Biopython code that builds the backbone (N, CA, C, O; Angstrom):
import numpy as np
from Bio.PDB.StructureBuilder import StructureBuilder

atoms = [
    (1, "MET", "N", (-17.721, 35.275, -11.011)),
    (1, "MET", "CA", (-16.861, 35.576, -12.136)),
    (1, "MET", "C", (-16.018, 34.349, -12.433)),
    (1, "MET", "O", (-15.430, 33.771, -11.519)),
    (2, "SER", "N", (-15.945, 33.939, -13.700)),
    (2, "SER", "CA", (-15.205, 32.732, -14.061)),
    (2, "SER", "C", (-13.742, 33.047, -14.307)),
    (2, "SER", "O", (-13.364, 34.180, -14.607)),
    (3, "LYS", "N", (-12.935, 32.011, -14.171)),
    (3, "LYS", "CA", (-11.500, 32.160, -14.415)),
    (3, "LYS", "C", (-11.235, 32.158, -15.912)),
    (3, "LYS", "O", (-11.950, 31.483, -16.653)),
    (4, "PRO", "N", (-10.231, 32.890, -16.380)),
    (4, "PRO", "CA", (-9.890, 32.862, -17.803)),
    (4, "PRO", "C", (-9.344, 31.493, -18.182)),
    (4, "PRO", "O", (-8.784, 30.783, -17.346)),
    (5, "ASP", "N", (-9.513, 31.126, -19.460)),
    (5, "ASP", "CA", (-9.010, 29.848, -19.965)),
    (5, "ASP", "C", (-7.498, 29.752, -19.853)),
    (5, "ASP", "O", (-6.957, 28.676, -19.597)),
    (6, "HIS", "N", (-6.828, 30.854, -20.041)),
    (6, "HIS", "CA", (-5.369, 30.883, -19.991)),
    (6, "HIS", "C", (-4.951, 31.765, -18.829)),
    (6, "HIS", "O", (-5.364, 32.922, -18.755)),
    (7, "PRO", "N", (-4.142, 31.243, -17.924)),
    (7, "PRO", "CA", (-3.742, 32.069, -16.787)),
    (7, "PRO", "C", (-2.941, 33.281, -17.245)),
    (7, "PRO", "O", (-2.154, 33.208, -18.189)),
    (8, "VAL", "N", (-3.155, 34.372, -16.569)),
    (8, "VAL", "CA", (-2.428, 35.604, -16.874)),
    (8, "VAL", "C", (-1.253, 35.673, -15.917)),
    (8, "VAL", "O", (-1.422, 35.675, -14.698)),
    (9, "SER", "N", (-0.063, 35.731, -16.487)),
    (9, "SER", "CA", (1.133, 35.798, -15.649)),
    (9, "SER", "C", (1.450, 37.252, -15.326)),
    (9, "SER", "O", (0.818, 38.177, -15.837)),
    (10, "ALA", "N", (2.422, 37.422, -14.485)),
    (10, "ALA", "CA", (2.859, 38.773, -14.134)),
    (10, "ALA", "C", (3.344, 39.480, -15.386)),
    (10, "ALA", "O", (3.871, 38.838, -16.295)),
    (11, "PRO", "N", (3.174, 40.792, -15.446)),
    (11, "PRO", "CA", (3.628, 41.514, -16.630)),
    (11, "PRO", "C", (5.130, 41.355, -16.842)),
    (11, "PRO", "O", (5.911, 41.293, -15.893)),
    (12, "GLU", "N", (5.503, 41.291, -18.098)),
    (12, "GLU", "CA", (6.912, 41.174, -18.463)),
    (12, "GLU", "C", (7.603, 42.514, -18.209)),
    (12, "GLU", "O", (6.956, 43.561, -18.231)),
    (13, "PRO", "N", (8.906, 42.481, -17.971)),
    (13, "PRO", "CA", (9.631, 43.741, -17.791)),
    (13, "PRO", "C", (9.516, 44.613, -19.041)),
    (13, "PRO", "O", (9.286, 44.107, -20.139)),
    (14, "ALA", "N", (9.676, 45.909, -18.868)),
    (14, "ALA", "CA", (9.595, 46.845, -19.987)),
    (14, "ALA", "C", (10.661, 46.527, -21.030)),
    (14, "ALA", "O", (11.645, 45.843, -20.751)),
    (15, "ILE", "N", (10.439, 47.039, -22.234)),
    (15, "ILE", "CA", (11.305, 46.666, -23.360)),
    (15, "ILE", "C", (12.622, 47.423, -23.420)),
    (15, "ILE", "O", (13.465, 47.103, -24.258)),
    (16, "GLY", "N", (12.827, 48.401, -22.573)),
    (16, "GLY", "CA", (14.012, 49.256, -22.664)),
    (16, "GLY", "C", (15.323, 48.508, -22.726)),
    (16, "GLY", "O", (16.165, 48.807, -23.573)),
    (17, "GLY", "N", (15.515, 47.546, -21.850)),
    (17, "GLY", "CA", (16.766, 46.791, -21.825)),
    (17, "GLY", "C", (16.975, 45.972, -23.081)),
    (17, "GLY", "O", (18.090, 45.884, -23.594)),
    (18, "ARG", "N", (15.900, 45.370, -23.580)),
    (18, "ARG", "CA", (16.018, 44.572, -24.807)),
    (18, "ARG", "C", (16.319, 45.469, -26.001)),
    (18, "ARG", "O", (17.107, 45.104, -26.873)),
    (19, "LEU", "N", (15.696, 46.632, -26.040)),
    (19, "LEU", "CA", (15.952, 47.579, -27.119)),
    (19, "LEU", "C", (17.414, 48.029, -27.089)),
    (19, "LEU", "O", (18.070, 48.081, -28.129)),
    (20, "ARG", "N", (17.918, 48.352, -25.904)),
    (20, "ARG", "CA", (19.321, 48.763, -25.761)),
    (20, "ARG", "C", (20.250, 47.631, -26.218)),
    (20, "ARG", "O", (21.223, 47.873, -26.932)),
    (21, "GLU", "N", (19.946, 46.407, -25.806)),
    (21, "GLU", "CA", (20.783, 45.263, -26.173)),
    (21, "GLU", "C", (20.823, 45.073, -27.686)),
    (21, "GLU", "O", (21.893, 44.858, -28.256)),
    (22, "LEU", "N", (19.671, 45.151, -28.335)),
    (22, "LEU", "CA", (19.625, 44.999, -29.792)),
    (22, "LEU", "C", (20.430, 46.099, -30.482)),
    (22, "LEU", "O", (21.124, 45.844, -31.467)),
    (23, "ARG", "N", (20.333, 47.312, -29.963)),
    (23, "ARG", "CA", (21.077, 48.435, -30.555)),
    (23, "ARG", "C", (22.575, 48.241, -30.381)),
    (23, "ARG", "O", (23.344, 48.454, -31.319)),
    (24, "LEU", "N", (22.993, 47.841, -29.191)),
    (24, "LEU", "CA", (24.421, 47.687, -28.911)),
    (24, "LEU", "C", (25.035, 46.521, -29.675)),
    (24, "LEU", "O", (26.192, 46.594, -30.087)),
    (25, "VAL", "N", (24.277, 45.450, -29.868)),
    (25, "VAL", "CA", (24.778, 44.312, -30.652)),
    (25, "VAL", "C", (25.141, 44.773, -32.060)),
    (25, "VAL", "O", (26.096, 44.276, -32.658)),
    (26, "ARG", "N", (24.381, 45.716, -32.577)),
    (26, "ARG", "CA", (24.653, 46.239, -33.917)),
    (26, "ARG", "C", (25.656, 47.390, -33.898)),
    (26, "ARG", "O", (26.021, 47.934, -34.940)),
    (27, "GLU", "N", (26.092, 47.746, -32.693)),
    (27, "GLU", "CA", (27.055, 48.826, -32.502)),
    (27, "GLU", "C", (26.541, 50.154, -33.042)),
    (27, "GLU", "O", (27.293, 50.929, -33.633)),
    (28, "TRP", "N", (25.245, 50.407, -32.831)),
    (28, "TRP", "CA", (24.626, 51.666, -33.215)),
    (28, "TRP", "C", (24.575, 52.584, -32.002)),
    (28, "TRP", "O", (24.409, 52.129, -30.870)),
    (29, "THR", "N", (24.718, 53.864, -32.250)),
    (29, "THR", "CA", (24.503, 54.843, -31.189)),
    (29, "THR", "C", (23.003, 55.128, -31.099)),
    (29, "THR", "O", (22.230, 54.774, -31.989)),
    (30, "GLN", "N", (22.619, 55.772, -30.012)),
    (30, "GLN", "CA", (21.218, 56.186, -29.903)),
    (30, "GLN", "C", (20.868, 57.146, -31.033)),
    (30, "GLN", "O", (19.759, 57.102, -31.566)),
    (31, "GLN", "N", (21.810, 58.012, -31.397)),
    (31, "GLN", "CA", (21.552, 58.970, -32.474)),
    (31, "GLN", "C", (21.345, 58.256, -33.803)),
    (31, "GLN", "O", (20.455, 58.626, -34.570)),
    (32, "GLN", "N", (22.157, 57.233, -34.088)),
    (32, "GLN", "CA", (21.999, 56.487, -35.339)),
    (32, "GLN", "C", (20.627, 55.819, -35.399)),
    (32, "GLN", "O", (19.951, 55.865, -36.426)),
    (33, "LEU", "N", (20.223, 55.200, -34.296)),
    (33, "LEU", "CA", (18.909, 54.557, -34.262)),
    (33, "LEU", "C", (17.808, 55.596, -34.430)),
    (33, "LEU", "O", (16.852, 55.378, -35.174)),
    (34, "ALA", "N", (17.940, 56.712, -33.747)),
    (34, "ALA", "CA", (16.949, 57.782, -33.865)),
    (34, "ALA", "C", (16.828, 58.262, -35.310)),
    (34, "ALA", "O", (15.722, 58.476, -35.807)),
    (35, "ASP", "N", (17.965, 58.429, -35.981)),
    (35, "ASP", "CA", (17.953, 58.872, -37.377)),
    (35, "ASP", "C", (17.257, 57.853, -38.274)),
    (35, "ASP", "O", (16.503, 58.231, -39.170)),
    (36, "MET", "N", (17.505, 56.563, -38.038)),
    (36, "MET", "CA", (16.862, 55.518, -38.843)),
    (36, "MET", "C", (15.351, 55.501, -38.641)),
    (36, "MET", "O", (14.597, 55.165, -39.554)),
    (37, "LEU", "N", (14.919, 55.863, -37.446)),
    (37, "LEU", "CA", (13.491, 55.843, -37.123)),
    (37, "LEU", "C", (12.805, 57.184, -37.356)),
    (37, "LEU", "O", (11.578, 57.271, -37.333)),
    (38, "GLY", "N", (13.605, 58.235, -37.581)),
    (38, "GLY", "CA", (13.033, 59.560, -37.781)),
    (38, "GLY", "C", (12.465, 60.159, -36.505)),
    (38, "GLY", "O", (11.461, 60.870, -36.530)),
    (39, "ILE", "N", (13.124, 59.861, -35.386)),
    (39, "ILE", "CA", (12.691, 60.394, -34.091)),
    (39, "ILE", "C", (13.884, 61.060, -33.409)),
    (39, "ILE", "O", (15.012, 60.967, -33.893)),
    (40, "ALA", "N", (13.636, 61.720, -32.303)),
    (40, "ALA", "CA", (14.706, 62.385, -31.559)),
    (40, "ALA", "C", (15.521, 61.366, -30.762)),
    (40, "ALA", "O", (15.001, 60.342, -30.319)),
    (41, "LYS", "N", (16.799, 61.667, -30.591)),
    (41, "LYS", "CA", (17.669, 60.819, -29.769)),
    (41, "LYS", "C", (17.102, 60.681, -28.362)),
    (41, "LYS", "O", (17.187, 59.613, -27.755)),
    (42, "SER", "N", (16.526, 61.758, -27.845)),
    (42, "SER", "CA", (15.958, 61.719, -26.493)),
    (42, "SER", "C", (14.814, 60.712, -26.395)),
    (42, "SER", "O", (14.593, 60.127, -25.334)),
    (43, "THR", "N", (14.089, 60.508, -27.491)),
    (43, "THR", "CA", (13.002, 59.524, -27.489)),
    (43, "THR", "C", (13.569, 58.120, -27.376)),
    (43, "THR", "O", (13.034, 57.294, -26.637)),
    (44, "VAL", "N", (14.654, 57.839, -28.104)),
    (44, "VAL", "CA", (15.317, 56.534, -27.994)),
    (44, "VAL", "C", (15.785, 56.327, -26.558)),
    (44, "VAL", "O", (15.602, 55.250, -25.990)),
    (45, "SER", "N", (16.384, 57.353, -25.977)),
    (45, "SER", "CA", (16.847, 57.269, -24.595)),
    (45, "SER", "C", (15.685, 56.983, -23.643)),
    (45, "SER", "O", (15.813, 56.173, -22.725)),
    (46, "GLN", "N", (14.566, 57.642, -23.864)),
    (46, "GLN", "CA", (13.388, 57.406, -23.022)),
    (46, "GLN", "C", (12.893, 55.970, -23.154)),
    (46, "GLN", "O", (12.512, 55.352, -22.160)),
    (47, "TYR", "N", (12.895, 55.433, -24.372)),
    (47, "TYR", "CA", (12.499, 54.032, -24.567)),
    (47, "TYR", "C", (13.435, 53.112, -23.788)),
    (47, "TYR", "O", (12.986, 52.228, -23.059)),
    (48, "GLU", "N", (14.743, 53.329, -23.952)),
    (48, "GLU", "CA", (15.730, 52.440, -23.339)),
    (48, "GLU", "C", (15.731, 52.530, -21.812)),
    (48, "GLU", "O", (16.060, 51.557, -21.133)),
    (49, "ASN", "N", (15.371, 53.675, -21.280)),
    (49, "ASN", "CA", (15.350, 53.863, -19.828)),
    (49, "ASN", "C", (13.958, 53.665, -19.235)),
    (49, "ASN", "O", (13.719, 53.974, -18.068)),
    (50, "ASN", "N", (13.051, 53.150, -20.045)),
    (50, "ASN", "CA", (11.683, 52.836, -19.616)),
    (50, "ASN", "C", (10.941, 54.043, -19.053)),
    (50, "ASN", "O", (10.076, 53.908, -18.188)),
    (51, "VAL", "N", (11.294, 55.229, -19.558)),
    (51, "VAL", "CA", (10.580, 56.449, -19.195)),
    (51, "VAL", "C", (9.322, 56.549, -20.049)),
    (51, "VAL", "O", (8.285, 57.029, -19.593)),
    (52, "ASN", "N", (9.428, 56.095, -21.277)),
    (52, "ASN", "CA", (8.347, 56.134, -22.247)),
    (52, "ASN", "C", (8.376, 54.822, -23.018)),
    (52, "ASN", "O", (9.427, 54.186, -23.103)),
    (53, "GLU", "N", (7.246, 54.402, -23.581)),
    (53, "GLU", "CA", (7.197, 53.176, -24.379)),
    (53, "GLU", "C", (6.761, 53.509, -25.792)),
    (53, "GLU", "O", (5.946, 54.408, -25.995)),
    (54, "PRO", "N", (7.298, 52.792, -26.773)),
    (54, "PRO", "CA", (6.882, 53.033, -28.157)),
    (54, "PRO", "C", (5.429, 52.622, -28.358)),
    (54, "PRO", "O", (4.949, 51.672, -27.740)),
    (55, "ASP", "N", (4.729, 53.354, -29.238)),
    (55, "ASP", "CA", (3.367, 52.953, -29.567)),
    (55, "ASP", "C", (3.419, 51.756, -30.515)),
    (55, "ASP", "O", (4.501, 51.309, -30.896)),
    (56, "LEU", "N", (2.268, 51.245, -30.889)),
    (56, "LEU", "CA", (2.197, 50.034, -31.700)),
    (56, "LEU", "C", (2.906, 50.190, -33.044)),
    (56, "LEU", "O", (3.608, 49.279, -33.483)),
    (57, "ARG", "N", (2.729, 51.326, -33.691)),
    (57, "ARG", "CA", (3.390, 51.544, -34.990)),
    (57, "ARG", "C", (4.909, 51.573, -34.837)),
    (57, "ARG", "O", (5.630, 50.992, -35.648)),
    (58, "MET", "N", (5.391, 52.250, -33.797)),
    (58, "MET", "CA", (6.838, 52.310, -33.571)),
    (58, "MET", "C", (7.365, 50.931, -33.197)),
    (58, "MET", "O", (8.461, 50.553, -33.613)),
    (59, "LEU", "N", (6.605, 50.184, -32.423)),
    (59, "LEU", "CA", (7.002, 48.826, -32.065)),
    (59, "LEU", "C", (7.184, 47.972, -33.321)),
    (59, "LEU", "O", (8.155, 47.224, -33.434)),
    (60, "ALA", "N", (6.249, 48.086, -34.259)),
    (60, "ALA", "CA", (6.354, 47.341, -35.517)),
    (60, "ALA", "C", (7.591, 47.780, -36.301)),
    (60, "ALA", "O", (8.285, 46.941, -36.876)),
    (61, "ARG", "N", (7.874, 49.079, -36.329)),
    (61, "ARG", "CA", (9.061, 49.581, -37.034)),
    (61, "ARG", "C", (10.337, 49.057, -36.391)),
    (61, "ARG", "O", (11.274, 48.670, -37.090)),
    (62, "LEU", "N", (10.376, 49.042, -35.061)),
    (62, "LEU", "CA", (11.550, 48.528, -34.351)),
    (62, "LEU", "C", (11.766, 47.047, -34.657)),
    (62, "LEU", "O", (12.896, 46.616, -34.884)),
    (63, "CYS", "N", (10.693, 46.279, -34.661)),
    (63, "CYS", "CA", (10.808, 44.843, -34.954)),
    (63, "CYS", "C", (11.348, 44.619, -36.360)),
    (63, "CYS", "O", (12.215, 43.771, -36.569)),
    (64, "ARG", "N", (10.833, 45.381, -37.327)),
    (64, "ARG", "CA", (11.332, 45.239, -38.704)),
    (64, "ARG", "C", (12.796, 45.659, -38.799)),
    (64, "ARG", "O", (13.600, 44.979, -39.437)),
    (65, "LEU", "N", (13.137, 46.762, -38.173)),
    (65, "LEU", "CA", (14.507, 47.271, -38.235)),
    (65, "LEU", "C", (15.504, 46.282, -37.633)),
    (65, "LEU", "O", (16.571, 46.048, -38.201)),
    (66, "PHE", "N", (15.155, 45.705, -36.488)),
    (66, "PHE", "CA", (16.056, 44.770, -35.812)),
    (66, "PHE", "C", (15.892, 43.336, -36.299)),
    (66, "PHE", "O", (16.700, 42.471, -35.959)),
    (67, "GLY", "N", (14.855, 43.074, -37.093)),
    (67, "GLY", "CA", (14.643, 41.723, -37.603)),
    (67, "GLY", "C", (14.277, 40.728, -36.517)),
    (67, "GLY", "O", (14.709, 39.575, -36.549)),
    (68, "VAL", "N", (13.483, 41.175, -35.558)),
    (68, "VAL", "CA", (13.071, 40.291, -34.465)),
    (68, "VAL", "C", (11.552, 40.262, -34.385)),
    (68, "VAL", "O", (10.891, 41.242, -34.728)),
    (69, "PRO", "N", (10.997, 39.141, -33.934)),
    (69, "PRO", "CA", (9.549, 39.104, -33.726)),
    (69, "PRO", "C", (9.159, 39.976, -32.538)),
    (69, "PRO", "O", (9.959, 40.209, -31.632)),
    (70, "SER", "N", (7.943, 40.442, -32.555)),
    (70, "SER", "CA", (7.483, 41.312, -31.469)),
    (70, "SER", "C", (7.555, 40.615, -30.118)),
    (70, "SER", "O", (7.800, 41.269, -29.104)),
    (71, "ASP", "N", (7.347, 39.301, -30.081)),
    (71, "ASP", "CA", (7.454, 38.573, -28.810)),
    (71, "ASP", "C", (8.829, 38.760, -28.181)),
    (71, "ASP", "O", (8.943, 38.903, -26.963)),
    (72, "ASP", "N", (9.869, 38.760, -29.002)),
    (72, "ASP", "CA", (11.224, 38.941, -28.473)),
    (72, "ASP", "C", (11.417, 40.347, -27.917)),
    (72, "ASP", "O", (11.963, 40.521, -26.828)),
    (73, "LEU", "N", (10.968, 41.342, -28.665)),
    (73, "LEU", "CA", (11.144, 42.717, -28.208)),
    (73, "LEU", "C", (10.306, 42.997, -26.962)),
    (73, "LEU", "O", (10.712, 43.768, -26.092)),
    (74, "LEU", "N", (9.148, 42.371, -26.885)),
    (74, "LEU", "CA", (8.273, 42.567, -25.730)),
    (74, "LEU", "C", (8.677, 41.716, -24.533)),
    (74, "LEU", "O", (8.164, 41.907, -23.431)),
    (75, "GLY", "N", (9.595, 40.777, -24.749)),
    (75, "GLY", "CA", (10.064, 39.946, -23.647)),
    (75, "GLY", "C", (9.131, 38.819, -23.290)),
    (75, "GLY", "O", (9.167, 38.311, -22.170)),
    (76, "LEU", "N", (8.293, 38.421, -24.230)),
    (76, "LEU", "CA", (7.401, 37.302, -23.967)),
    (76, "LEU", "C", (8.214, 36.023, -23.975)),
    (76, "LEU", "O", (9.117, 35.860, -24.795)),
    (77, "GLN", "N", (7.904, 35.142, -23.089)),
    (77, "GLN", "CA", (8.676, 33.912, -22.888)),
    (77, "GLN", "C", (8.658, 33.052, -24.145)),
    (77, "GLN", "O", (7.589, 32.685, -24.634)),
    (78, "ALA", "N", (9.830, 32.732, -24.665)),
    (78, "ALA", "CA", (9.937, 31.768, -25.755)),
    (78, "ALA", "C", (9.864, 30.379, -25.148)),
    (78, "ALA", "O", (10.371, 30.144, -24.051)),
    (79, "ALA", "N", (9.239, 29.471, -25.856)),
    (79, "ALA", "CA", (9.137, 28.099, -25.358)),
    (79, "ALA", "C", (10.535, 27.521, -25.196)),
    (79, "ALA", "O", (11.413, 27.756, -26.025)),
    (80, "ALA", "N", (10.733, 26.771, -24.133)),
    (80, "ALA", "CA", (12.042, 26.146, -23.901)),
    (80, "ALA", "C", (12.405, 25.310, -25.112)),
    (80, "ALA", "O", (11.582, 24.547, -25.617)),
    (81, "GLY", "N", (13.619, 25.451, -25.571)),
    (81, "GLY", "CA", (14.076, 24.687, -26.723)),
    (81, "GLY", "C", (13.705, 25.304, -28.058)),
    (81, "GLY", "O", (14.066, 24.760, -29.102)),
    (82, "SER", "N", (12.991, 26.428, -28.058)),
    (82, "SER", "CA", (12.639, 27.047, -29.328)),
    (82, "SER", "C", (13.882, 27.689, -29.934)),
    (82, "SER", "O", (14.857, 27.962, -29.234)),
    (83, "PHE", "N", (13.834, 27.921, -31.212)),
    (83, "PHE", "CA", (14.978, 28.475, -31.924)),
    (83, "PHE", "C", (15.410, 29.806, -31.324)),
    (83, "PHE", "O", (16.589, 30.003, -31.031)),
    (84, "SER", "N", (14.466, 30.715, -31.139)),
    (84, "SER", "CA", (14.842, 32.049, -30.653)),
    (84, "SER", "C", (15.274, 32.044, -29.193)),
    (84, "SER", "O", (16.051, 32.906, -28.782)),
    (85, "ALA", "N", (14.787, 31.092, -28.403)),
    (85, "ALA", "CA", (15.154, 31.056, -26.983)),
    (85, "ALA", "C", (16.649, 30.855, -26.803)),
    (85, "ALA", "O", (17.227, 31.366, -25.844)),
    (86, "GLY", "N", (17.281, 30.125, -27.704)),
    (86, "GLY", "CA", (18.702, 29.851, -27.587)),
    (86, "GLY", "C", (19.594, 31.022, -27.936)),
    (86, "GLY", "O", (20.797, 30.970, -27.680)),
    (87, "PHE", "N", (19.041, 32.080, -28.515)),
    (87, "PHE", "CA", (19.852, 33.197, -28.972)),
    (87, "PHE", "C", (19.676, 34.457, -28.146)),
    (87, "PHE", "O", (20.267, 35.488, -28.467)),
    (88, "ARG", "N", (18.891, 34.399, -27.109)),
    (88, "ARG", "CA", (18.706, 35.572, -26.253)),
    (88, "ARG", "C", (19.989, 35.853, -25.488)),
    (88, "ARG", "O", (20.641, 34.932, -24.996)),
    (89, "GLY", "N", (20.342, 37.100, -25.390)),
    (89, "GLY", "CA", (21.476, 37.494, -24.569)),
    (89, "GLY", "C", (22.843, 37.285, -25.192)),
    (89, "GLY", "O", (23.851, 37.377, -24.491)),
    (90, "LEU", "N", (22.911, 37.006, -26.495)),
    (90, "LEU", "CA", (24.215, 36.858, -27.138)),
    (90, "LEU", "C", (24.919, 38.209, -27.213)),
    (90, "LEU", "O", (24.284, 39.247, -27.400)),
    (91, "THR", "N", (26.230, 38.177, -27.066)),
    (91, "THR", "CA", (27.004, 39.398, -27.273)),
    (91, "THR", "C", (27.183, 39.608, -28.769)),
    (91, "THR", "O", (26.887, 38.715, -29.563)),
    (92, "ALA", "N", (27.664, 40.775, -29.153)),
    (92, "ALA", "CA", (27.911, 41.054, -30.567)),
    (92, "ALA", "C", (28.921, 40.061, -31.135)),
    (92, "ALA", "O", (28.752, 39.575, -32.254)),
    (93, "ASP", "N", (29.972, 39.756, -30.368)),
    (93, "ASP", "CA", (30.986, 38.805, -30.832)),
    (93, "ASP", "C", (30.401, 37.408, -30.999)),
    (93, "ASP", "O", (30.723, 36.710, -31.961)),
    (94, "GLU", "N", (29.547, 36.997, -30.071)),
    (94, "GLU", "CA", (28.932, 35.669, -30.173)),
    (94, "GLU", "C", (28.014, 35.582, -31.387)),
    (94, "GLU", "O", (28.010, 34.578, -32.099)),
    (95, "GLY", "N", (27.238, 36.639, -31.621)),
    (95, "GLY", "CA", (26.363, 36.661, -32.788)),
    (95, "GLY", "C", (27.157, 36.618, -34.084)),
    (95, "GLY", "O", (26.788, 35.907, -35.019)),
    (96, "ALA", "N", (28.249, 37.379, -34.142)),
    (96, "ALA", "CA", (29.102, 37.382, -35.334)),
    (96, "ALA", "C", (29.739, 36.014, -35.541)),
    (96, "ALA", "O", (29.846, 35.545, -36.674)),
    (97, "PHE", "N", (30.162, 35.371, -34.453)),
    (97, "PHE", "CA", (30.753, 34.040, -34.551)),
    (97, "PHE", "C", (29.740, 33.040, -35.094)),
    (97, "PHE", "O", (30.066, 32.246, -35.976)),
    (98, "LEU", "N", (28.524, 33.072, -34.582)),
    (98, "LEU", "CA", (27.498, 32.145, -35.061)),
    (98, "LEU", "C", (27.175, 32.383, -36.531)),
    (98, "LEU", "O", (26.998, 31.430, -37.290)),
    (99, "GLN", "N", (27.097, 33.646, -36.934)),
    (99, "GLN", "CA", (26.829, 33.965, -38.334)),
    (99, "GLN", "C", (27.959, 33.456, -39.226)),
    (99, "GLN", "O", (27.699, 32.862, -40.273)),
    (100, "ALA", "N", (29.206, 33.681, -38.824)),
    (100, "ALA", "CA", (30.354, 33.211, -39.607)),
    (100, "ALA", "C", (30.384, 31.687, -39.657)),
    (100, "ALA", "O", (30.714, 31.107, -40.691)),
    (101, "SER", "N", (30.043, 31.042, -38.556)),
    (101, "SER", "CA", (30.020, 29.574, -38.519)),
    (101, "SER", "C", (28.972, 29.030, -39.474)),
    (101, "SER", "O", (29.221, 28.054, -40.183)),
    (102, "LEU", "N", (27.806, 29.655, -39.497)),
    (102, "LEU", "CA", (26.746, 29.220, -40.399)),
    (102, "LEU", "C", (27.168, 29.396, -41.855)),
    (102, "LEU", "O", (26.922, 28.520, -42.684)),
    (103, "GLU", "N", (27.796, 30.513, -42.166)),
    (103, "GLU", "CA", (28.261, 30.745, -43.534)),
    (103, "GLU", "C", (29.334, 29.731, -43.930)),
    (103, "GLU", "O", (29.326, 29.238, -45.058)),
    (104, "ALA", "N", (30.252, 29.416, -43.024)),
    (104, "ALA", "CA", (31.292, 28.422, -43.307)),
    (104, "ALA", "C", (30.672, 27.046, -43.524)),
    (104, "ALA", "O", (31.094, 26.307, -44.413)),
    (105, "TYR", "N", (29.686, 26.706, -42.727)),
    (105, "TYR", "CA", (28.996, 25.423, -42.871)),
    (105, "TYR", "C", (28.311, 25.330, -44.232)),
    (105, "TYR", "O", (28.391, 24.300, -44.901)),
    (106, "ARG", "N", (27.644, 26.395, -44.639)),
    (106, "ARG", "CA", (26.969, 26.394, -45.941)),
    (106, "ARG", "C", (27.974, 26.278, -47.084)),
    (106, "ARG", "O", (27.716, 25.590, -48.071)),
    (107, "MET", "N", (29.116, 26.947, -46.955)),
    (107, "MET", "CA", (30.151, 26.837, -47.988)),
    (107, "MET", "C", (30.691, 25.413, -48.054)),
    (107, "MET", "O", (30.933, 24.891, -49.142)),
    (108, "ALA", "N", (30.880, 24.786, -46.905)),
    (108, "ALA", "CA", (31.367, 23.406, -46.866)),
    (108, "ALA", "C", (30.381, 22.473, -47.541)),
    (108, "ALA", "O", (30.790, 21.545, -48.240)),
    (109, "LEU", "N", (29.106, 22.696, -47.349)),
    (109, "LEU", "CA", (28.096, 21.868, -48.010)),
    (109, "LEU", "C", (28.164, 22.026, -49.524)),
    (109, "LEU", "O", (28.039, 21.051, -50.265)),
    (110, "LYS", "N", (28.363, 23.260, -49.977)),
    (110, "LYS", "CA", (28.468, 23.505, -51.413)),
    (110, "LYS", "C", (29.667, 22.770, -51.999)),
    (110, "LYS", "O", (29.570, 22.168, -53.068)),
    (111, "MET", "N", (30.797, 22.819, -51.298)),
    (111, "MET", "CA", (32.014, 22.168, -51.784)),
    (111, "MET", "C", (31.882, 20.651, -51.759)),
    (111, "MET", "O", (32.430, 19.964, -52.621)),
    (112, "LYS", "N", (31.174, 20.139, -50.799)),
    (112, "LYS", "CA", (31.008, 18.693, -50.647)),
    (112, "LYS", "C", (30.340, 18.090, -51.875)),
    (112, "LYS", "O", (30.789, 17.067, -52.393)),
    (113, "ASP", "N", (29.290, 18.710, -52.331)),
    (113, "ASP", "CA", (28.537, 18.176, -53.455)),
    (113, "ASP", "C", (28.861, 18.859, -54.774)),
    (113, "ASP", "O", (28.412, 18.417, -55.832)),
    (114, "GLY", "N", (29.623, 19.914, -54.718)),
    (114, "GLY", "CA", (29.940, 20.643, -55.931)),
    (114, "GLY", "C", (28.787, 21.476, -56.448)),
    (114, "GLY", "O", (28.857, 22.024, -57.548)),
    (115, "LYS", "N", (27.744, 21.576, -55.674)),
    (115, "LYS", "CA", (26.607, 22.394, -56.079)),
    (115, "LYS", "C", (25.960, 22.985, -54.831)),
    (115, "LYS", "O", (26.076, 22.426, -53.741)),
    (116, "PRO", "N", (25.288, 24.099, -54.992)),
    (116, "PRO", "CA", (24.637, 24.723, -53.838)),
    (116, "PRO", "C", (23.539, 23.834, -53.267)),
    (116, "PRO", "O", (22.831, 23.141, -53.998)),
    (117, "GLN", "N", (23.417, 23.871, -51.967)),
    (117, "GLN", "CA", (22.351, 23.137, -51.291)),
    (117, "GLN", "C", (21.153, 24.065, -51.144)),
    (117, "GLN", "O", (21.310, 25.250, -50.849)),
    (118, "ARG", "N", (19.972, 23.530, -51.347)),
    (118, "ARG", "CA", (18.758, 24.322, -51.149)),
    (118, "ARG", "C", (18.419, 24.336, -49.678)),
    (118, "ARG", "O", (18.430, 23.305, -49.006)),
    (119, "ARG", "N", (18.121, 25.510, -49.199)),
    (119, "ARG", "CA", (17.672, 25.616, -47.812)),
    (119, "ARG", "C", (16.193, 25.282, -47.775)),
    (119, "ARG", "O", (15.442, 25.687, -48.662)),
    (120, "PRO", "N", (15.767, 24.546, -46.756)),
    (120, "PRO", "CA", (14.338, 24.243, -46.662)),
    (120, "PRO", "C", (13.544, 25.514, -46.439)),
    (120, "PRO", "O", (13.993, 26.430, -45.749)),
    (121, "SER", "N", (12.366, 25.559, -47.027)),
    (121, "SER", "CA", (11.519, 26.731, -46.817)),
    (121, "SER", "C", (10.866, 26.631, -45.458)),
    (121, "SER", "O", (10.596, 25.544, -44.947)),
    (122, "THR", "N", (10.619, 27.807, -44.882)),
    (122, "THR", "CA", (10.014, 27.820, -43.544)),
    (122, "THR", "C", (8.600, 28.283, -43.601)),
    (122, "THR", "O", (7.933, 28.357, -42.569)),
]
sb = StructureBuilder()
sb.init_structure("model")
sb.init_model(0)
sb.init_chain("A")
sb.init_seg("    ")
for serial, (resi, resn, name, xyz) in enumerate(atoms, 1):
    if name == "N":
        sb.init_residue(resn, " ", resi, " ")
    sb.init_atom(name, np.array(xyz, "f"), 0.0, 1.0, " ", f" {name:<3s}", serial, name[0])
structure = sb.get_structure()
């Protein structure tokens, strides 16, 4: 039997903790998240406590709702130095501070030139 081209690492931890963290950063209750997803609060609790895992469709809905790539929700390793790697584990206050800082920076750029700056497309 041949070895795979890409080594398979140990499985990543379940998504429950990351899901809880994303919910708490937004200051949502389990009930609020459940209502947004159209599921029972107990199902959210089961996801967060790793009793049950969301299926593929629910995973996609969670990613869209939280605005995160599936790799982040699944806990797949971000490359060192990547944009998303630097933002893992931020508290709600830290995230709000970074957002406010970015908005202040953009306003300063507008004032500097007297016209809005175009953001590069990604």
